[in-house]
KOLSELO-166929 format. One record per atom (N, C-alpha, C, O): residue in three letters; atom name; x, y, z. Coordinates in pm, 1 decimal. Example, Ala and Ser with C-alpha at 12.3 -4.5 7.8 and 13.67 -1.06 7.14 Angstrom:
KOLSELO-166929
+------+------+----------+----------+----------+
! resn ! name !        u !        v !        w !
+------+------+----------+----------+----------+
!  ALA !    N !   1319.0 !   -569.0 !    780.0 !
!  ALA !   CA !   1230.0 !   -450.0 !    780.0 !
!  ALA !    C !   1320.0 !   -330.0 !    780.0 !
!  ALA !    O !   1423.6 !   -331.9 !    846.5 !
!  SER !    N !   1285.0 !   -225.0 !    708.0 !
!  SER !   CA !   1367.0 !   -106.0 !    714.0 !
!  SER !    C !   1290.0 !      3.0 !    787.0 !
!  SER !    O !   1340.9 !    113.8 !    803.9 !
+------+------+----------+----------+----------+
This chain:
KOLSELO-166929
+------+------+----------+----------+----------+
! resn ! name !        u !        v !        w !
+------+------+----------+----------+----------+
!  MET !    N !   4820.4 !  10446.4 !  -8908.9 !
!  MET !   CA !   4778.2 !  10312.6 !  -8874.9 !
!  MET !    C !   4635.8 !  10290.1 !  -8925.7 !
!  MET !    O !   4547.4 !  10372.0 !  -8900.8 !
!  LYS !    N !   4613.6 !  10181.1 !  -8995.7 !
!  LYS !   CA !   4482.0 !  10149.5 !  -9048.8 !
!  LYS !    C !   4395.3 !  10087.6 !  -8940.0 !
!  LYS !    O !   4444.4 !  10020.1 !  -8849.5 !
!  ALA !    N !   4266.4 !  10112.2 !  -8951.2 !
!  ALA !   CA !   4171.4 !  10054.8 !  -8856.3 !
!  ALA !    C !   4161.1 !   9904.2 !  -8877.7 !
!  ALA !    O !   4188.3 !   9853.5 !  -8986.6 !
!  THR !    N !   4122.1 !   9834.9 !  -8774.0 !
!  THR !   CA !   4099.2 !   9691.0 !  -8783.8 !
!  THR !    C !   3984.6 !   9666.9 !  -8881.4 !
!  THR !    O !   3880.0 !   9730.8 !  -8870.6 !
!  PRO !    N !   4003.0 !   9575.5 !  -8976.4 !
!  PRO !   CA !   3895.7 !   9547.7 !  -9072.7 !
!  PRO !    C !   3767.4 !   9504.4 !  -9002.6 !
!  PRO !    O !   3770.9 !   9431.9 !  -8903.2 !
!  SER !    N !   3656.7 !   9549.0 !  -9054.8 !
!  SER !   CA !   3525.9 !   9514.3 !  -9000.7 !
!  SER !    C !   3463.6 !   9406.1 !  -9088.1 !
!  SER !    O !   3445.6 !   9425.0 !  -9208.4 !
!  TRP !    N !   3431.3 !   9293.8 !  -9027.3 !
!  TRP !   CA !   3372.8 !   9181.1 !  -9099.0 !
!  TRP !    C !   3220.4 !   9188.4 !  -9091.0 !
!  TRP !    O !   3164.5 !   9229.4 !  -8989.3 !
!  VAL !    N !   3154.5 !   9148.4 !  -9199.0 !
!  VAL !   CA !   3009.0 !   9151.6 !  -9208.1 !
!  VAL !    C !   2959.3 !   9009.4 !  -9230.6 !
!  VAL !    O !   3006.5 !   8939.6 !  -9320.4 !
!  ARG !    N !   2863.9 !   8967.2 !  -9148.8 !
!  ARG !   CA !   2806.7 !   8833.1 !  -9164.8 !
!  ARG !    C !   2703.5 !   8834.4 !  -9276.6 !
!  ARG !    O !   2622.4 !   8926.4 !  -9286.9 !
!  SER !    N !   2707.7 !   8732.9 !  -9358.7 !
!  SER !   CA !   2612.3 !   8720.5 !  -9467.4 !
!  SER !    C !   2470.4 !   8708.8 !  -9413.3 !
!  SER !    O !   2447.3 !   8642.0 !  -9312.5 !
!  SER !    N !   2376.8 !   8772.9 !  -9479.4 !
!  SER !   CA !   2236.3 !   8760.6 !  -9440.0 !
!  SER !    C !   2183.6 !   8620.5 !  -9468.2 !
!  SER !    O !   2076.4 !   8583.8 !  -9420.3 !
!  TYR !    N !   2257.8 !   8542.3 !  -9545.3 !
!  TYR !   CA !   2218.7 !   8405.1 !  -9573.9 !
!  TYR !    C !   2270.7 !   8307.4 !  -9469.1 !
!  TYR !    O !   2237.0 !   8189.1 !  -9473.5 !
!  SER !    N !   2351.4 !   8354.2 !  -9375.8 !
!  SER !   CA !   2401.4 !   8268.1 !  -9269.0 !
!  SER !    C !   2287.5 !   8236.0 !  -9173.7 !
!  SER !    O !   2201.9 !   8320.0 !  -9146.3 !
!  SER !    N !   2288.0 !   8113.8 !  -9124.1 !
!  SER !   CA !   2182.2 !   8075.9 !  -9030.9 !
!  SER !    C !   2206.8 !   8139.5 !  -8895.0 !
!  SER !    O !   2320.6 !   8171.9 !  -8860.8 !
!  GLN !    N !   2102.1 !   8157.1 !  -8818.9 !
!  GLN !   CA !   2111.3 !   8219.4 !  -8687.2 !
!  GLN !    C !   2143.8 !   8119.6 !  -8576.9 !
!  GLN !    O !   2169.8 !   8160.0 !  -8463.5 !
!  ASP !    N !   2143.0 !   7990.0 !  -8607.5 !
!  ASP !   CA !   2168.5 !   7889.1 !  -8504.8 !
!  ASP !    C !   2315.8 !   7850.1 !  -8495.0 !
!  ASP !    O !   2349.2 !   7750.0 !  -8431.6 !
!  GLY !    N !   2402.7 !   7927.0 !  -8556.2 !
!  GLY !   CA !   2546.1 !   7901.5 !  -8544.1 !
!  GLY !    C !   2605.8 !   7820.6 !  -8657.3 !
!  GLY !    O !   2726.8 !   7797.7 !  -8658.1 !
!  GLY !    N !   2526.0 !   7776.7 !  -8752.5 !
!  GLY !   CA !   2579.0 !   7699.8 !  -8864.2 !
!  GLY !    C !   2585.5 !   7783.1 !  -8990.9 !
!  GLY !    O !   2516.2 !   7884.0 !  -9003.3 !
!  ASN !    N !   2667.9 !   7741.3 !  -9083.9 !
!  ASN !   CA !   2677.4 !   7805.3 !  -9215.1 !
!  ASN !    C !   2699.8 !   7955.9 !  -9207.1 !
!  ASN !    O !   2628.9 !   8033.2 !  -9271.6 !
!  CYS !    N !   2796.7 !   7996.7 !  -9129.4 !
!  CYS !   CA !   2820.8 !   8139.6 !  -9107.6 !
!  CYS !    C !   2937.6 !   8189.3 !  -9192.0 !
!  CYS !    O !   3053.3 !   8155.7 !  -9166.7 !
!  VAL !    N !   2905.4 !   8269.0 !  -9291.7 !
!  VAL !   CA !   3006.0 !   8325.7 !  -9380.1 !
!  VAL !    C !   3015.9 !   8475.0 !  -9352.4 !
!  VAL !    O !   2914.4 !   8543.3 !  -9338.9 !
!  GLU !    N !   3139.1 !   8525.4 !  -9343.9 !
!  GLU !   CA !   3162.1 !   8668.3 !  -9327.1 !
!  GLU !    C !   3253.8 !   8716.8 !  -9438.6 !
!  GLU !    O !   3334.3 !   8640.9 !  -9492.6 !
!  TRP !    N !   3239.9 !   8843.3 !  -9471.5 !
!  TRP !   CA !   3329.1 !   8905.9 !  -9568.6 !
!  TRP !    C !   3368.1 !   9043.2 !  -9516.3 !
!  TRP !    O !   3305.0 !   9096.2 !  -9424.8 !
!  CYS !    N !   3472.0 !   9100.1 !  -9575.0 !
!  CYS !   CA !   3526.5 !   9226.4 !  -9524.7 !
!  CYS !    C !   3518.3 !   9333.3 !  -9634.4 !
!  CYS !    O !   3609.6 !   9345.4 !  -9716.2 !
!  PRO !    N !   3408.7 !   9410.8 !  -9636.1 !
!  PRO !   CA !   3390.8 !   9509.3 !  -9743.0 !
!  PRO !    C !   3494.5 !   9620.8 !  -9744.8 !
!  PRO !    O !   3525.3 !   9673.4 !  -9851.7 !
!  SER !    N !   3548.9 !   9658.0 !  -9629.9 !
!  SER !   CA !   3647.6 !   9767.0 !  -9629.2 !
!  SER !    C !   3775.1 !   9726.1 !  -9701.9 !
!  SER !    O !   3833.2 !   9806.4 !  -9775.0 !
!  VAL !    N !   3818.6 !   9603.1 !  -9682.8 !
!  VAL !   CA !   3937.0 !   9553.6 !  -9754.0 !
!  VAL !    C !   3905.3 !   9539.3 !  -9902.2 !
!  VAL !    O !   3988.3 !   9571.9 !  -9987.1 !
!  ALA !    N !   3785.7 !   9490.8 !  -9933.6 !
!  ALA !   CA !   3745.6 !   9475.4 ! -10073.6 !
!  ALA !    C !   3745.9 !   9609.4 ! -10145.8 !
!  ALA !    O !   3790.8 !   9618.4 ! -10260.1 !
!  ALA !    N !   3696.5 !   9712.9 ! -10080.1 !
!  ALA !   CA !   3693.1 !   9845.9 ! -10141.6 !
!  ALA !    C !   3833.0 !   9901.2 ! -10163.6 !
!  ALA !    O !   3858.8 !   9969.0 ! -10263.0 !
!  GLU !    N !   3922.1 !   9872.3 ! -10071.3 !
!  GLU !   CA !   4058.3 !   9926.3 ! -10078.6 !
!  GLU !    C !   4147.1 !   9850.4 ! -10176.4 !
!  GLU !    O !   4230.3 !   9910.4 ! -10244.5 !
!  THR !    N !   4129.5 !   9717.5 ! -10183.7 !
!  THR !   CA !   4223.0 !   9635.1 ! -10260.3 !
!  THR !    C !   4163.8 !   9567.9 ! -10383.3 !
!  THR !    O !   4237.6 !   9526.9 ! -10472.8 !
!  GLY !    N !   4030.8 !   9556.0 ! -10388.9 !
!  GLY !   CA !   3968.6 !   9481.6 ! -10497.6 !
!  GLY !    C !   3964.3 !   9332.5 ! -10471.8 !
!  GLY !    O !   3911.3 !   9257.1 ! -10553.4 !
!  ILE !    N !   4018.9 !   9289.1 ! -10360.4 !
!  ILE !   CA !   4017.0 !   9148.5 ! -10320.1 !
!  ILE !    C !   3920.6 !   9134.8 ! -10203.0 !
!  ILE !    O !   3926.0 !   9213.3 ! -10108.3 !
!  VAL !    N !   3831.9 !   9034.7 ! -10209.2 !
!  VAL !   CA !   3730.5 !   9016.4 ! -10105.9 !
!  VAL !    C !   3772.5 !   8904.6 ! -10010.7 !
!  VAL !    O !   3776.4 !   8788.3 ! -10050.6 !
!  PRO !    N !   3804.1 !   8938.3 !  -9885.2 !
!  PRO !   CA !   3834.2 !   8835.0 !  -9786.5 !
!  PRO !    C !   3704.0 !   8770.3 !  -9737.5 !
!  PRO !    O !   3606.2 !   8839.4 !  -9708.9 !
!  VAL !    N !   3704.4 !   8638.1 !  -9728.2 !
!  VAL !   CA !   3587.7 !   8561.5 !  -9684.8 !
!  VAL !    C !   3634.1 !   8462.7 !  -9578.9 !
!  VAL !    O !   3739.4 !   8400.7 !  -9593.8 !
!  ARG !    N !   3555.8 !   8447.3 !  -9471.0 !
!  ARG !   CA !   3594.3 !   8354.2 !  -9364.9 !
!  ARG !    C !   3471.3 !   8291.2 !  -9300.7 !
!  ARG !    O !   3357.7 !   8332.7 !  -9323.8 !
!  ASP !    N !   3497.8 !   8190.5 !  -9220.1 !
!  ASP !   CA !   3396.5 !   8123.8 !  -9139.1 !
!  ASP !    C !   3386.9 !   8200.2 !  -9007.6 !
!  ASP !    O !   3485.6 !   8208.9 !  -8934.6 !
!  SER !    N !   3271.2 !   8255.0 !  -8976.3 !
!  SER !   CA !   3258.8 !   8337.0 !  -8855.6 !
!  SER !    C !   3273.6 !   8257.0 !  -8727.3 !
!  SER !    O !   3297.6 !   8314.4 !  -8621.1 !
!  LYS !    N !   3259.8 !   8125.6 !  -8735.6 !
!  LYS !   CA !   3277.4 !   8042.9 !  -8616.0 !
!  LYS !    C !   3424.4 !   8027.9 !  -8579.9 !
!  LYS !    O !   3457.0 !   7989.8 !  -8467.5 !
!  VAL !    N !   3514.4 !   8058.0 !  -8675.0 !
!  VAL !   CA !   3658.7 !   8046.0 !  -8652.5 !
!  VAL !    C !   3725.4 !   8174.9 !  -8702.5 !
!  VAL !    O !   3797.7 !   8171.7 !  -8802.1 !
!  PRO !    N !   3702.3 !   8287.5 !  -8635.3 !
!  PRO !   CA !   3753.3 !   8415.0 !  -8686.2 !
!  PRO !    C !   3905.5 !   8426.1 !  -8690.5 !
!  PRO !    O !   3958.4 !   8508.1 !  -8765.5 !
!  VAL !    N !   3976.0 !   8346.8 !  -8613.1 !
!  VAL !   CA !   4122.8 !   8350.3 !  -8618.3 !
!  VAL !    C !   4177.6 !   8244.1 !  -8712.9 !
!  VAL !    O !   4299.1 !   8229.8 !  -8727.1 !
!  GLY !    N !   4088.9 !   8170.3 !  -8776.9 !
!  GLY !   CA !   4130.5 !   8067.5 !  -8870.8 !
!  GLY !    C !   4161.7 !   8126.7 !  -9006.8 !
!  GLY !    O !   4166.5 !   8248.7 !  -9022.6 !
!  PRO !    N !   4182.6 !   8041.3 !  -9104.1 !
!  PRO !   CA !   4216.8 !   8089.0 !  -9238.5 !
!  PRO !    C !   4098.5 !   8159.7 !  -9305.0 !
!  PRO !    O !   3982.6 !   8137.4 !  -9270.0 !
!  SER !    N !   4130.7 !   8243.4 !  -9399.7 !
!  SER !   CA !   4027.1 !   8308.2 !  -9479.9 !
!  SER !    C !   4062.8 !   8289.5 !  -9626.7 !
!  SER !    O !   4177.6 !   8261.5 !  -9661.2 !
!  LEU !    N !   3964.1 !   8305.2 !  -9710.9 !
!  LEU !   CA !   3985.1 !   8300.0 !  -9854.9 !
!  LEU !    C !   3996.1 !   8442.3 !  -9906.4 !
!  LEU !    O !   3937.5 !   8534.1 !  -9849.2 !
!  ALA !    N !   4069.5 !   8460.5 ! -10012.3 !
!  ALA !   CA !   4078.2 !   8590.0 ! -10079.4 !
!  ALA !    C !   4035.7 !   8568.0 ! -10223.7 !
!  ALA !    O !   4103.6 !   8498.5 ! -10299.3 !
!  VAL !    N !   3923.2 !   8627.2 ! -10261.6 !
!  VAL !   CA !   3869.5 !   8606.8 ! -10395.8 !
!  VAL !    C !   3852.8 !   8741.2 ! -10466.3 !
!  VAL !    O !   3845.5 !   8846.0 ! -10402.1 !
!  SER !    N !   3846.9 !   8736.5 ! -10597.3 !
!  SER !   CA !   3825.8 !   8859.0 ! -10674.8 !
!  SER !    C !   3682.8 !   8908.7 ! -10655.0 !
!  SER !    O !   3595.3 !   8834.3 ! -10610.6 !
!  ARG !    N !   3661.0 !   9034.5 ! -10688.4 !
!  ARG !   CA !   3525.1 !   9088.7 ! -10679.8 !
!  ARG !    C !   3430.0 !   9011.8 ! -10770.1 !
!  ARG !    O !   3314.9 !   8987.7 ! -10734.0 !
!  ALA !    N !   3478.6 !   8973.3 ! -10887.9 !
!  ALA !   CA !   3394.6 !   8898.9 ! -10982.2 !
!  ALA !    C !   3355.8 !   8762.9 ! -10924.9 !
!  ALA !    O !   3240.8 !   8720.7 ! -10937.5 !
!  ALA !    N !   3450.6 !   8694.7 ! -10862.2 !
!  ALA !   CA !   3420.5 !   8564.6 ! -10801.4 !
!  ALA !    C !   3320.5 !   8580.7 ! -10687.3 !
!  ALA !    O !   3228.0 !   8500.5 ! -10674.0 !
!  TRP !    N !   3338.7 !   8683.5 ! -10605.2 !
!  TRP !   CA !   3247.0 !   8708.7 ! -10494.2 !
!  TRP !    C !   3106.5 !   8739.6 ! -10546.9 !
!  TRP !    O !   3007.5 !   8688.6 ! -10494.4 !
!  ALA !    N !   3098.5 !   8822.7 ! -10649.8 !
!  ALA !   CA !   2968.5 !   8856.5 ! -10708.4 !
!  ALA !    C !   2899.9 !   8731.4 ! -10762.7 !
!  ALA !    O !   2778.4 !   8716.2 ! -10749.6 !
!  GLY !    N !   2977.3 !   8642.2 ! -10823.5 !
!  GLY !   CA !   2921.2 !   8517.3 ! -10873.9 !
!  GLY !    C !   2868.6 !   8429.1 ! -10762.2 !
!  GLY !    O !   2762.0 !   8369.0 ! -10775.5 !
!  LEU !    N !   2941.7 !   8420.8 ! -10653.1 !
!  LEU !   CA !   2898.2 !   8340.7 ! -10538.4 !
!  LEU !    C !   2770.2 !   8398.2 ! -10477.8 !
!  LEU !    O !   2677.4 !   8323.8 ! -10446.0 !
!  VAL !    N !   2765.4 !   8529.3 ! -10462.2 !
!  VAL !   CA !   2646.2 !   8593.7 ! -10406.2 !
!  VAL !    C !   2526.0 !   8570.2 ! -10497.1 !
!  VAL !    O !   2417.0 !   8539.2 ! -10449.0 !
!  GLN !    N !   2545.0 !   8584.8 ! -10626.7 !
!  GLN !   CA !   2435.4 !   8561.4 ! -10720.8 !
!  GLN !    C !   2388.0 !   8417.2 ! -10713.2 !
!  GLN !    O !   2267.6 !   8391.5 ! -10715.3 !
!  TYR !    N !   2480.1 !   8323.7 ! -10704.4 !
!  TYR !   CA !   2444.1 !   8182.4 ! -10692.6 !
!  TYR !    C !   2364.0 !   8158.6 ! -10564.8 !
!  TYR !    O !   2262.4 !   8089.1 ! -10567.5 !
!  ALA !    N !   2408.7 !   8215.3 ! -10453.9 !
!  ALA !   CA !   2338.6 !   8196.8 ! -10326.4 !
!  ALA !    C !   2197.1 !   8254.4 ! -10331.7 !
!  ALA !    O !   2105.5 !   8200.6 ! -10269.6 !
!  ARG !    N !   2180.1 !   8361.3 ! -10404.3 !
!  ARG !   CA !   2046.9 !   8422.6 ! -10415.0 !
!  ARG !    C !   1950.2 !   8338.7 ! -10496.4 !
!  ARG !    O !   1830.0 !   8339.2 ! -10469.7 !
!  THR !    N !   2000.9 !   8266.6 ! -10595.4 !
!  THR !   CA !   1912.5 !   8197.3 ! -10688.9 !
!  THR !    C !   1906.9 !   8046.6 ! -10670.5 !
!  THR !    O !   1811.0 !   7983.4 ! -10714.9 !
!  ALA !    N !   2005.9 !   7987.8 ! -10606.9 !
!  ALA !   CA !   2011.6 !   7842.3 ! -10594.1 !
!  ALA !    C !   1932.4 !   7794.3 ! -10473.2 !
!  ALA !    O !   1918.1 !   7865.5 ! -10373.8 !
!  ALA !    N !   1882.9 !   7675.8 ! -10483.8 !
!  ALA !   CA !   1814.3 !   7611.3 ! -10370.6 !
!  ALA !    C !   1918.7 !   7534.5 ! -10291.3 !
!  ALA !    O !   1930.2 !   7412.5 ! -10302.6 !
!  ILE !    N !   1994.8 !   7608.1 ! -10210.7 !
!  ILE !   CA !   2102.0 !   7544.4 ! -10133.1 !
!  ILE !    C !   2067.6 !   7539.8 !  -9986.4 !
!  ILE !    O !   2146.3 !   7489.7 !  -9906.1 !
+------+------+----------+----------+----------+
């Protein structure tokens, strides 16, 4: 039986409850697909993106004035 995936909140998420993005590195390492979700709705839908797409999003977040 596999362990329950551990979700990690983005360091770019605000601390006041808004703009909270989480990803699941254990699933990404195992499958190459990065699950992404809204931490305010953990039982809601999640996105599944490639590692390349995730890396692009992270790079954009680091450099963009968003």
